[in-house]
C-alpha positions in Angstrom: -0.4 32.1 -0.6 1.6 30.5 -3.5 4.1 33.0 -3.3 4.4 32.6 0.7 5.4 29.1 0.0 8.0 29.6 -2.4 9.9 32.0 -0.2 9.7 29.6 2.3 11.2 26.7 0.7 14.0 29.3 -0.2 14.3 30.9 3.4 14.5 27.7 5.2 17.2 25.9 2.9 19.1 24.4 5.8 16.3 22.8 7.6 14.9 21.4 4.2 18.3 20.1 3.0 17.8 16.9 4.9 14.3 16.6 4.0 15.5 16.8 0.4 18.0 14.4 1.2 15.5 11.4 2.6 13.2 12.3 -0.6 16.0 12.3 -2.7 17.5 8.4 -1.6 14.1 7.0 -1.5 13.4 8.0 -5.0 16.9 7.1 -6.3 16.4 3.7 -5.2 12.9 3.4 -6.9 14.4 4.8 -9.8 17.6 3.0 -9.8 15.6 0.0 -9.7 13.4 0.5 -12.4 16.3 1.5 -14.5 18.4 -1.5 -14.2 15.4 -3.9 -14.8 14.8 -1.8 -18.1 18.4 -2.2 -19.0 19.1 -5.4 -18.3 16.0 -6.5 -19.9 16.6 -4.3 -23.2 20.3 -5.6 -23.4 19.4 -9.2 -23.0 16.7 -9.0 -25.4 18.8 -7.3 -28.1 21.4 -9.9 -27.6 18.8 -13.1 -28.0 17.6 -10.9 -31.3 21.1 -10.8 -32.4 21.5 -14.4 -31.5 18.3 -15.2 -33.7 19.1 -13.0 -36.3 18.5 -14.6 -39.8 16.6 -17.2 -38.0 13.5 -17.9 -40.2 12.7 -21.4 -38.8 14.0 -23.7 -35.9 13.7 -27.0 -36.4 14.5 -29.0 -33.2 14.5 -32.6 -32.2 11.6 -34.1 -29.8 12.4 -37.1 -27.6 10.6 -40.0 -27.6 8.7 -41.2 -25.0 8.7 -44.8 -25.8 12.8 -45.0 -26.8 15.2 -44.4 -24.5 17.4 -40.6 -25.1 20.4 -42.3 -25.9 21.8 -45.4 -27.1 23.9 -48.0 -25.9 27.2 -46.0 -26.1 25.5 -43.1 -24.2 25.3 -41.1 -27.3 21.6 -39.0 -28.1 19.8 -40.0 -31.0 17.9 -38.0 -33.1 16.0 -38.2 -36.4 17.3 -34.9 -37.6 19.7 -36.2 -40.1 21.4 -35.5 -43.7 18.4 -36.8 -45.3 15.9 -34.2 -43.8 18.5 -31.3 -44.4 18.2 -31.9 -47.6 14.6 -32.5 -48.3 14.0 -28.9 -46.1 16.6 -27.1 -48.4 14.9 -28.1 -51.3 11.8 -26.5 -50.3 10.6 -23.2 -51.9 11.9 -20.1 -50.2 14.8 -21.9 -48.3 17.8 -20.0 -48.7 20.1 -21.8 -46.1 19.9 -24.7 -43.3 22.4 -24.1 -40.4 22.9 -27.9 -38.9 23.7 -28.0 -35.4 25.1 -30.1 -32.9 24.3 -29.3 -29.0 26.3 -30.0 -25.8 27.9 -29.3 -23.0 32.0 -29.1 -22.3 33.4 -27.8 -19.0 37.0 -26.1 -19.2 39.6 -26.5 -16.6 40.8 -23.2 -15.3 44.7 -22.3 -14.7 43.8 -23.5 -11.1 42.0 -26.7 -12.2 38.6 -24.7 -11.1 36.4 -25.0 -13.6 35.5 -22.1 -16.2 31.8 -20.9 -16.3 28.5 -22.4 -14.9 27.5 -25.7 -15.5 24.5 -26.0 -17.7 25.8 -22.9 -19.2 29.0 -24.4 -20.7 27.5 -24.8 -24.3 29.6 -26.6 -27.0 28.7 -26.4 -30.7 29.8 -26.9 -34.2 31.7 -24.6 -36.0 30.2 -24.6 -39.7 32.2 -22.3 -42.2 31.4 -21.4 -45.7 33.9 -21.3 -48.3 36.3 -18.3 -46.9 36.4 -20.2 -43.3 33.7 -17.9 -42.1 31.1 -18.5 -40.1 28.5 -15.1 -39.1 27.3 -16.6 -36.3 30.6 -16.9 -34.1 33.1 -13.9 -36.0 36.5 -14.8 -35.4 38.9 -12.7 -33.6 42.2 -14.5 -34.2 43.2 -17.8 -36.1 40.6 -19.8 -37.8 37.8 -22.1 -37.0 38.1 -25.7 -35.8 38.6 -28.0 -38.8 40.2 -31.5 -37.5 39.1 -33.8 -34.8 42.2 -32.3 -32.3 41.4 -28.7 -33.1 38.9 -26.5 -30.7 37.8 -23.1 -30.6 36.7 -20.8 -27.9 34.8 -17.2 -27.2 37.0 -14.5 -25.9 36.0 -14.7 -22.1 36.4 -18.1 -21.8 39.9 -18.1 -23.4 40.6 -15.3 -21.3 39.2 -16.6 -18.3 41.4 -19.5 -18.9 44.4 -17.8 -19.4 44.6 -19.4 -23.1 46.1 -18.2 -26.4 45.9 -19.5 -29.9 48.5 -22.6 -30.2 47.7 -23.4 -26.4 46.8 -27.3 -25.3 43.1 -26.9 -23.8 41.7 -29.4 -21.2 38.4 -29.8 -21.2 35.6 -32.7 -20.0 32.1 -33.4 -21.3 30.7 -36.4 -19.8 33.1 -39.1 -19.6 37.5 -38.7 -19.2 39.4 -35.1 -19.8 40.2 -34.7 -23.3 42.8 -32.1 -24.9 42.7 -30.4 -27.9 44.7 -27.6 -30.1 43.6 -24.1 -29.5 43.2 -22.7 -33.2 40.9 -20.1 -33.0 39.0 -17.4 -30.7 35.3 -16.1 -31.6 32.7 -13.3 -30.4 29.7 -14.6 -29.8 26.2 -12.6 -28.7 24.7 -16.1 -27.2 23.2 -14.6 -23.6 24.0 -18.0 -22.3 27.5 -17.2 -22.6 27.5 -13.8 -21.5 25.9 -14.7 -19.0 28.6 -16.4 -17.5 28.6 -19.5 -19.0 31.6 -20.8 -21.9 31.3 -21.4 -25.5 33.8 -24.5 -27.1 33.3 -24.9 -30.7 34.2 -28.2 -32.3 34.2 -29.3 -36.3 31.0 -30.7 -37.1 32.4 -34.3 -37.3 33.7 -34.0 -33.7 30.7 -32.6 -32.4 28.8 -35.4 -33.7 31.3 -38.1 -32.3 31.1 -36.2 -28.7 27.3 -35.8 -28.3 25.5 -37.3 -31.1 25.9 -40.2 -33.8 27.2 -39.3 -37.6 25.5 -37.9 -39.7 22.6 -36.3 -36.4 21.8 -33.1 -35.1 20.2 -31.5 -32.6 18.2 -28.6 -34.3 18.1 -27.0 -38.0 18.0 -23.3 -38.6 16.2 -22.4 -41.8 17.2 -19.0 -43.5 14.4 -17.8 -45.5 15.0 -16.2 -49.1 14.2 -12.6 -49.5 10.6 -11.8 -49.7 9.2 -15.4 -48.2 6.5 -15.4 -45.8 8.3 -16.4 -42.4 4.8 -18.1 -41.1 3.7 -20.2 -44.6 7.5 -21.5 -44.9 7.3 -22.3 -41.3 3.8 -24.6 -42.3 5.8 -26.0 -45.3 8.8 -27.4 -43.3 6.1 -28.9 -41.0 4.7 -31.0 -43.6 8.2 -32.6 -44.2 9.2 -33.1 -40.8 9.1 -36.5 -38.8 5.7 -37.2 -36.8 6.2 -36.3 -32.9 10.0 -36.3 -33.2 10.8 -32.9 -34.4 8.8 -29.3 -34.3 9.5 -26.5 -36.3 8.7 -23.1 -35.0 9.1 -19.6 -36.6 12.0 -17.1 -36.1 9.4 -14.4 -34.6 7.9 -17.2 -32.4 11.0 -17.9 -30.7 11.8 -14.3 -30.4 8.6 -13.7 -28.3 9.1 -16.9 -26.4 12.5 -15.8 -25.7 11.6 -12.1 -24.6 8.6 -13.5 -22.6 11.2 -16.1 -20.8 13.8 -13.3 -20.0 10.9 -10.7 -18.7 9.7 -13.5 -16.3 13.5 -14.3 -15.1 14.1 -10.1 -14.3 10.5 -10.1 -12.9 11.8 -11.6 -9.5 15.0 -9.6 -9.4 12.7 -6.6 -9.7 9.8 -7.1 -7.7 12.6 -8.1 -4.8 14.4 -4.4 -5.6 11.0 -2.7 -5.6 10.3 -4.6 -2.1 13.5 -2.7 -0.2 12.8 0.7 -2.4 9.3 0.4 -0.7 11.1 0.1 2.8 13.3 2.9 2.0 10.6 5.3 1.3 8.4 3.9 4.1 11.3 4.8 6.1 11.1 8.5 4.1 7.6 9.1 5.1 8.9 8.9 8.6 11.7 11.4 7.9 9.5 14.0 5.9 6.5 13.8 7.8 8.8 14.6 11.3 10.6 17.3 9.1 7.2 19.2 8.2 5.7 18.8 11.8 9.3 20.6 13.3 9.1 22.9 10.7 5.3 23.7 11.4 5.9 24.1 15.3 8.8 26.6 14.3 6.7 28.5 12.4 3.9 28.8 14.3 4.3 32.2 14.9 4.3 33.2 11.0 1.3 31.0 10.3 -0.7 32.7 12.9 0.3 36.0 11.8 -1.2 34.9 8.6 -4.4 33.4 9.9 -4.4 37.0 11.2 -4.4 38.9 8.5 -6.9 36.9 6.6 -5.7 33.6 5.3 -8.0 30.9 5.6 -7.2 27.2 6.5 -7.6 25.6 3.2 -5.1 28.5 2.3 -2.6 27.4 5.0 -2.7 23.6 3.8 -2.4 24.7 0.3 0.4 26.9 1.0 2.3 23.6 3.3 1.2 21.2 0.2 2.6 23.5 -2.2 6.0 23.6 -0.4 6.0 19.9 -0.2 5.2 19.6 -3.6 7.7 21.9 -5.0 10.5 19.9 -2.2 9.3 16.1 -3.4 9.6 17.6 -7.5 13.1 19.1 -7.2 14.6 16.3 -5.2 12.7 13.5 -7.4 14.2 15.2 -10.3 18.0 15.2 -8.3 17.3 11.6 -6.9 16.1 10.1 -10.9 19.7 11.3 -11.9 21.4 9.2 -8.6 19.0 6.4 -9.8 20.8 6.1 -13.0 24.2 6.1 -11.3 23.0 3.3 -8.9 21.6 1.0 -12.0 24.6 1.3 -13.6 26.6 0.5 -9.9 24.3 -2.6 -9.1 24.9 -4.0 -12.8 28.8 -3.5 -12.2 28.1 -5.2 -8.6 26.0 -8.1 -10.0 28.6 -8.3 -13.0 31.6 -8.6 -10.5 29.8 -11.5 -9.1 29.5 -13.3 -12.0 26.0 -12.1 -13.3 27.4 -11.4 -16.9 24.7 -9.1 -18.1 25.5 -8.5 -21.9 26.7 -5.1 -23.0 24.0 -2.4 -23.2 23.2 1.3 -22.6 21.4 2.8 -19.9 17.7 2.9 -20.7 15.5 5.8 -19.0 12.0 4.5 -19.7 9.1 7.4 -19.2 7.9 4.1 -17.2 10.3 4.6 -14.7 10.9 8.7 -15.0 7.3 9.3 -14.3 7.2 6.4 -11.5 10.2 8.1 -9.7 8.8 11.6 -10.2 5.3 10.7 -9.3 6.5 8.4 -6.2 8.6 11.4 -4.8 6.2 14.0 -5.2 3.2 12.0 -3.8 5.1 10.6 -1.1 6.3 14.2 0.5 2.8 15.5 -0.3 1.1 12.6 2.0 3.6 13.0 4.2 3.1 16.5 4.6 -0.5 16.4 5.0 -1.2 16.1 8.5 1.6 18.6 10.1 -0.5 20.7 7.2 -3.7 20.1 8.9 -2.0 21.1 12.5 -0.9 24.2 11.2 -4.2 25.4 9.7 -5.6 24.7 13.2 -3.3 27.3 14.7 -5.2 30.3 16.3 -4.2 33.9 15.7 -3.8 34.3 19.4 -0.8 32.0 19.5 1.0 34.0 17.6 2.2 35.7 21.2 3.1 32.2 22.3 6.8 31.1 21.8 6.6 27.9 23.6 5.7 24.9 22.0 2.4 23.5 23.0 2.6 20.0 24.0 0.9 17.3 22.4 -2.7 16.9 23.5 -3.5 14.6 26.3 -6.3 13.1 24.2 -4.3 12.7 21.3 -1.4 10.4 23.0 -4.4 8.4 24.7 -6.2 7.6 21.3 -2.3 7.1 19.9 -1.5 4.5 22.5 -4.9 2.7 22.6 -5.0 2.1 18.6 -1.1 1.0 19.0 -1.7 -1.8 21.6 -5.0 -2.9 19.6 -2.5 -3.0 16.6 0.1 -4.8 18.4 -1.7 -7.1 19.6 -3.8 -8.3 16.6 -0.1 -9.0 15.2 1.6 -10.5 18.1 -1.4 -12.8 18.0 -1.0 -13.5 14.4 2.6 -14.3 14.9 1.9 -16.9 17.7 -1.2 -18.1 15.0 2.3 -18.6 12.9 3.7 -20.8 15.2 1.3 -23.8 14.8 1.6 -23.4 10.9 2.9 -26.1 9.3 3.5 -25.0 5.5 5.4 -22.6 3.8 3.1 -21.5 1.7 1.3 -19.7 5.2 4.3 -17.4 4.6 1.7 -14.3 3.6 0.2 -15.0 6.5 3.2 -14.4 8.5 4.2 -11.3 6.2 0.9 -10.0 7.5 1.7 -10.8 11.1 4.8 -9.2 11.2 3.5 -5.7 9.3 1.2 -5.5 11.6 3.6 -6.1 14.6 6.1 -3.6 13.0 3.2 -0.7 12.8 2.1 -1.5 16.0 5.4 -0.9 17.7 5.8 2.2 15.6 2.5 3.5 17.1 3.4 2.9 20.5 6.8 4.1 20.1 6.3 7.6 22.3 4.9 5.2 25.0 7.8 3.0 24.8 10.2 5.9 24.4 9.8 7.0 28.3 10.8 4.2 30.2 13.5 3.3 27.8 15.2 6.4 27.3 14.7 7.4 31.2 16.7 3.8 31.8 19.6 4.8 29.2 18.9 8.8 31.1 20.5 6.8 34.2 23.6 5.5 32.4 24.2 9.0 30.9 23.4 11.1 34.1 26.1 8.9 35.8 28.5 8.3 33.3 28.5 12.1 32.1 26.8 14.1 34.7 24.7 17.3 33.6 25.2 16.6 30.1 23.7 13.3 30.0 21.0 14.4 32.4 20.4 17.1 29.7 20.3 14.7 26.7 18.1 12.6 28.4 15.6 15.5 29.0 15.8 16.9 25.5 15.3 13.1 24.1 11.7 12.9 26.0 10.7 16.6 25.6 8.9 15.6 22.6 7.9 11.7 22.6 6.5 11.8 19.2 9.4 13.7 17.7 12.2 11.1 19.2 9.9 8.0 18.4 9.3 9.1 14.7 13.0 9.5 14.1 14.0 6.3 16.3 11.8 4.1 14.3 13.1 5.2 10.6 16.1 3.4 12.2 14.0 0.7 14.2 12.7 -0.2 10.3 15.9 -1.1 9.0 17.2 -2.7 11.9 14.2 -5.0 12.6 14.5 -5.9 9.1 18.1 -6.9 9.0 18.0 -8.4 12.4 15.0 -10.6 11.9 17.1 -11.7 8.3 20.4 -12.8 10.1 18.7 -14.3 12.8 16.9 -17.0 10.2 20.0 -16.8 8.3 22.4 -17.7 11.2 20.1 -20.5 12.3 19.4 -22.1 8.9 23.1 -21.9 8.4 23.8 -23.9 11.6 21.1 -26.5 10.5 22.3 -27.4 7.4 25.7 -27.6 9.5 24.2 -30.0 11.7 22.4 -31.9 8.7 25.7 -32.7 6.9 27.2 -33.7 10.1 24.3 -36.2 11.6 23.5 -37.3 8.4 27.0 -37.9 7.2 29.7 -40.4 8.1 31.7 -40.0 4.6 34.9 -37.6 4.8 34.6 -37.2 0.9 31.0 -36.5 -1.1 32.1 -36.7 -4.9 29.9 -35.5 -7.5 30.2 -33.7 -11.0 29.4 -29.9 -11.4 26.9 -30.4 -14.4 25.1 -33.4 -12.8 25.5 -36.0 -15.4 27.0 -38.7 -13.0 29.9 -40.6 -12.9 31.0 -43.7 -14.6 30.4 -46.7 -12.9 33.8 -48.2 -13.6 35.5 -45.1 -12.0 33.8 -45.8 -8.6 35.8 -49.1 -8.5 39.3 -47.3 -8.7 38.0 -45.1 -6.1 37.4 -48.2 -3.5 40.7 -49.6 -4.4 42.8 -46.6 -3.5 45.1 -46.8 -0.2 43.9 -45.1 2.6 39.9 -45.3 1.6 38.0 -47.2 4.2 34.6 -47.8 2.6 32.7 -46.0 -0.7 29.1 -46.3 -1.3 27.8 -45.3 -4.7 24.3 -43.3 -4.7 22.0 -43.5 -7.7 18.6 -42.2 -8.1 15.5 -43.2 -9.2 11.8 -42.4 -9.2 9.1 -44.6 -8.3 5.6 -43.7 -8.9 3.1 -44.9 -6.0 -0.3 -44.2 -6.3 -0.7 -40.4 -7.0 2.7 -39.5 -5.5 6.1 -40.6 -6.4 9.2 -41.9 -4.3 12.6 -40.8 -4.8 14.8 -44.5 -4.5 18.6 -44.4 -3.8 20.1 -47.4 -5.0 23.2 -48.1 -3.2 25.7 -50.8 -2.1 23.8 -52.2 0.9 26.9 -53.3 2.8 29.2 -50.0 2.4 26.0 -47.6 3.1 25.8 -48.0 6.7 29.5 -46.5 6.9 29.4 -44.0 5.2 25.7 -42.4 5.8 24.1 -42.4 9.3 21.2 -44.7 9.3 19.1 -44.7 12.7 16.4 -47.7 12.1 12.9 -47.2 13.9 12.2 -50.3 12.9 13.4 -53.3 10.5 16.8 -53.3 8.8 18.9 -53.5 5.5 20.7 -57.0 6.8 18.8 -59.1 4.4 16.6 -57.0 2.1 16.1 -59.4 -0.5 15.7 -58.2 -4.4 12.4 -56.2 -3.9 13.5 -54.7 -0.4 13.5 -51.0 0.5 14.1 -48.8 3.4 12.1 -45.6 3.7 12.4 -42.5 5.8 10.2 -41.8 8.9 8.6 -39.1 6.9 7.6 -40.8 3.8 6.4 -43.9 5.9 4.1 -41.6 7.7 2.8 -39.9 4.7 2.0 -43.4 2.8 0.7 -45.3 6.0 3.5 -47.9 5.7 4.7 -49.9 8.1 7.5 -52.3 8.0 6.6 -55.5 6.6 4.4 -53.9 4.1 4.5 -54.2 0.3 3.0 -51.7 -2.4 3.3 -51.8 -6.3 5.4 -49.3 -7.6 6.4 -48.0 -11.5 9.6 -47.1 -11.8 10.1 -44.3 -14.7 11.0 -46.7 -17.2 6.7 -47.5 -17.1 8.1 -51.1 -15.6 6.0 -52.4 -12.3 7.7 -54.0 -9.3 6.2 -55.3 -5.9 8.3 -53.7 -3.5 8.6 -54.5 0.2 9.0 -52.4 3.3 12.2 -53.6 5.3 12.8 -51.2 7.5 11.9 -47.6 8.6 14.8 -45.0 9.8 15.3 -41.5 10.7 15.2 -39.0 8.1 18.4 -38.1 6.6 19.0 -35.6 3.9 21.8 -37.6 2.4 20.0 -40.7 1.7 16.4 -38.9 1.2 13.0 -40.9 1.2 14.4 -44.4 0.3 17.2 -46.5 0.0 17.7 -50.1 -1.8 20.1 -52.1 -3.4 21.9 -51.1 -6.7 20.7 -54.8 -8.4 17.0 -53.0 -8.0 17.2 -49.8 -9.3 19.9 -50.5 -12.1 17.6 -52.6 -14.8 15.2 -49.4 -14.6 17.9 -46.5 -15.5 18.2 -45.5 -18.8 21.7 -44.9 -18.2 23.9 -46.8 -15.6 25.8 -43.9 -13.8 26.2 -43.0 -10.3 25.0 -39.4 -9.2 27.3 -39.4 -5.9 29.7 -41.2 -4.3 30.7 -41.1 -0.2 34.2 -42.0 0.7 34.9 -42.8 4.1 38.8 -42.4 4.6 40.6 -44.9 7.4 42.6 -41.9 9.0 40.1 -39.1 8.1 40.3 -36.6 5.1 44.0 -35.7 4.0 45.0 -33.5 1.0 46.8 -36.5 -0.4 44.3 -38.9 -0.2 41.8 -36.0 -2.3 44.6 -35.5 -4.5 44.8 -39.3 -5.4 40.7 -39.7 -5.4 40.8 -36.8 -7.9 43.9 -38.5 -10.2 41.4 -41.8 -10.4 38.8 -39.7 -11.4 40.9 -38.6 -14.4 41.2 -34.8 -12.7 38.1 -34.0 -14.3 37.3 -30.4 -14.7 33.5 -31.7 -13.7 34.6 -33.1 -10.6 33.4 -32.0 -7.5 35.5 -33.8 -4.3 34.0 -31.9 -1.1 34.9 -32.7 2.4 32.5 -31.8 5.5 34.0 -28.2 5.5 33.8 -27.9 1.9 29.7 -28.8 1.9 29.8 -26.4 5.0 31.2 -23.7 3.4 28.9 -24.2 -0.1 25.8 -24.2 2.4 26.4 -21.4 4.1 27.9 -19.3 1.0 24.5 -19.5 -0.5 22.7 -18.3 2.7 25.7 -15.8 3.1 25.1 -14.3 -0.2 21.5 -13.6 0.2 22.1 -12.0 3.6 24.8 -9.5 2.0 22.5 -8.5 -0.9 19.9 -7.8 1.8 22.5 -5.8 4.1 23.4 -4.1 1.3 19.7 -3.1 -0.1 18.6 -2.6 3.4 21.8 -0.2 4.2 20.0 2.3 1.9 16.8 2.5 4.6 19.5 2.7 7.5 21.2 5.9 5.6 17.8 7.3 5.4 17.3 6.7 9.1 20.9 8.7 9.7 19.6 11.4 7.7 16.6 11.7 10.0 18.4 11.3 13.1 20.7 14.7 11.6 17.7 16.5 10.6 15.8 16.1 14.2 19.3 17.1 16.0 19.5 20.1 13.8 15.9 21.5 14.3 16.1 20.7 17.7 18.9 23.2 18.1 17.2 25.7 16.2 13.9 25.2 18.4 16.6 25.4 21.8 18.4 28.3 20.5 17.4 30.4 23.5 17.6 27.6 26.0 21.3 26.8 24.5 22.0 30.4 24.7 20.9 29.9 29.0 23.0 27.2 29.1 26.2 28.7 28.1 25.1 31.7 29.9 25.2 30.2 33.3 28.3 28.4 32.5 27.9 25.3 30.6 30.9 25.3 28.2 31.4 24.5 24.7 32.0 20.8 25.0 29.3 20.6 27.6 26.8 21.4 24.6 28.7 19.2 22.1 28.3 16.5 24.9 24.4 17.1 25.4 23.7 16.8 21.7 25.9 13.8 20.9 24.4 12.1 24.0 20.8 12.7 23.0 21.4 11.5 19.5 22.7 8.5 20.7 20.0 7.7 22.8 17.6 8.2 20.4 19.9 5.9 17.9 19.8 3.3 20.9 16.4 3.3 21.6 15.7 2.5 17.8 18.6 -0.4 17.9 16.6 -2.1 20.9 13.1 -1.5 19.6 14.2 -2.9 16.1 16.7 -5.8 17.3 13.7 -6.7 19.7 11.0 -6.9 17.2 13.2 -8.5 14.8 14.2 -11.3 17.2 10.5 -11.9 18.4 9.7 -12.0 14.4 12.4 -14.6 13.3 11.4 -17.0 16.4 7.5 -16.6 14.9 8.6 -17.2 11.7 11.2 -20.3 12.3 8.5 -22.5 12.6 8.1 -22.3 8.8 11.5 -22.9 7.7 11.9 -25.5 9.7 9.4 -27.3 7.9 11.6 -27.7 4.7 14.8 -27.9 7.5 13.9 -30.2 10.4 17.0 -29.3 12.3 16.4 -25.8 12.3 16.1 -24.2 15.8 16.7 -20.4 17.4 20.8 -19.5 17.3 21.1 -15.8 18.1 24.1 -14.6 16.9 24.8 -12.9 19.6 28.1 -11.4 18.1 26.4 -9.7 15.5 23.6 -8.8 17.0 26.2 -6.7 19.3 27.8 -5.6 16.0 24.2 -3.8 15.0 24.2 -2.1 18.4 27.7 -0.9 18.2 26.7 0.5 14.6 23.7 2.5 16.3 25.9 3.8 18.5 28.3 5.1 16.0 25.4 6.3 14.1 24.4 8.3 16.8 27.8 10.2 17.2 28.5 10.8 13.6 24.9 11.9 12.8 25.3 14.6 16.2 28.5 16.1 14.6 27.4 18.7 12.5 24.2 19.5 15.1 26.4 19.6 18.2 29.2 21.9 16.2 26.4 24.3 15.5 24.8 24.5 18.7 28.5 24.9 20.3 29.2 27.7 18.0 26.0 29.9 19.0 26.7 33.6 20.1 25.5 33.5 23.8 23.8 36.9 23.3 21.9 36.3 20.2 21.0 33.0 21.2 19.1 34.2 24.6 17.8 37.2 22.6 15.9 34.5 20.0 12.6 34.4 19.2 
């Protein structure tokens, strides 16, 4: 029987090719996900290890809760100073002490757009030895910065900004734009920089002037003498540190913590990719099971003859499972190789979109190999198990029967009954989801969606008859006998048609659901921006460090600016919860933001008066005129009075008060945002004037309504495009399933096609019949998928609306029409090879086929 299984694999190469392709693609996705995760994780770990090379002990400053983090000059203050450096250096076993100053510096690119990613735009001090060499930042060109007007950049940053040694570099830290001469270009293994950030280097005195105070540092990196125990040295360093103002961590512990953080950061991405890989395999199961079912049907005479000559049912099952196992193993091996290519391609795509993963070799771990091979073989064997049982039940007398027996009526009744129960349960859960109020209930929604989708898959044979018959009316009227034959062929075996269409349905259900939710969320964000913001411009910084209050006055004085209101955020603790209080110009805020009061007003709030949103008032049980004790973040308590309640506004947030109320409690007086109303609407010239008034800083973000919409939409669009790309694999596998079904259907109907040719149906008519059958099956799957996707997005939209009050279901008819068009194209393309094969059959040989 084993030899028989091997012979069957070799004898039906063409028929098994599509099944092998379905397994191969599913395994490739799983393998690619695991290899990508291992490769990126190992590359980041190695980069971190290089970054920590020579670090025996890291001493870092700790902020004092009882003292402000910055001085009156806006600079940070630490207790790591030259005196402590000398104390640490004098300890036994200490070979070196590196004194680091840390900050951020954002460079202006050639077009004025900032280089890098906000807080990943790190800045520090270049610390040369007597030969002018800094081992942490090896020089590629030029030299290290040694004067106040000099700067060095890493290679990637210099290239992105278009700078060469000798150029003037414009950048900003947290204040006005600075210009320094580029004297050197370095390389770095710092993961923050390689992941899309930037690096700026200054001499130590300049770095301290920019970020700290003279003689102070953020970190001391201690290098150990050969043979020194790292843990013992860490303990010695701890003994000489200022209590509660600095902490010492061993290099080993630091590396372990970084490794843990890296693993956590990659975990969510890997899990997301594995979810989509599972979807691809789920679709593949339908294709594999469908293919083996058809193979068994076509080989019914052969199997019956085996039974007649003495083969037991168990031997037949083993034979089919051995065939499936061998197919799964070979396909999985090829899929593993393809998966490595997918991992490399995925990494390149993410890098091109700014991921910035460190360089490193492709890592194919034993876990990835065993998982990929195990998944491929197990899935294929499980998918073949039911067909193998069906094969074992074939009686020897059926060897004389050349006509495929239709499914037993009892089995279809059981299937339809089960499908009705599962679908009903899933729909009931989704209706229950429409009543839920918290995003924590997402698992309930996911369970309901899975039940609904599973139930529809089970019911697909029952649903295929009315939907395919409806489509058949159209094809018959448009294409005559070819259209009618296509309909009859699709209805001949509803299980096969349903299994083929279900593969496409799964992918389109998920794509439709994500598209509808994404489109509705995008429209909700646009509505929030339009409804809550009267201002023409929203001004902020890309690093969220705030804007000097003096600059806001300059903006207010620009000709063409009708109104300007600053926003300064502060937190107020009230009971067990906190309230975000925004300080602003109460006389101007109504001109730049939509404030619809349901009670009270801000006309005469008084020194302690605040207005709160409707939601905040409801949560705390407040009414206009109530007072409560609030504790600001500086631990100072104040009695606050509710002078008004306004409709929720995403621009303003939970509460609003005068700047005079908020300012005394801020550690640093800065505006988080500026809202600007233009007298004649937004104009390019006015935007340039605003930027100029604010120093043309690369930190600056001046956004009009279109920019805000684009920013909000961009986040959603990015997610959707990633989902489309990942689910595209499931659709590709579904296309393979359609091709597979048609090819086997043509083989099955060889005699029938020969008879049709004999009675006058031309080759073009045969091709048209097969193509229309493919289109009908594809459209059936698309209609089911889009319908289920819309229903699930409608039911789950209630959870989204909890975070987006303006959310409402809006169907993107254009995209839904595009999905139907894609299904139509899929049907046409999938039929090319089977239709051509059917048309080229020899009439006499086809009529004589068994």
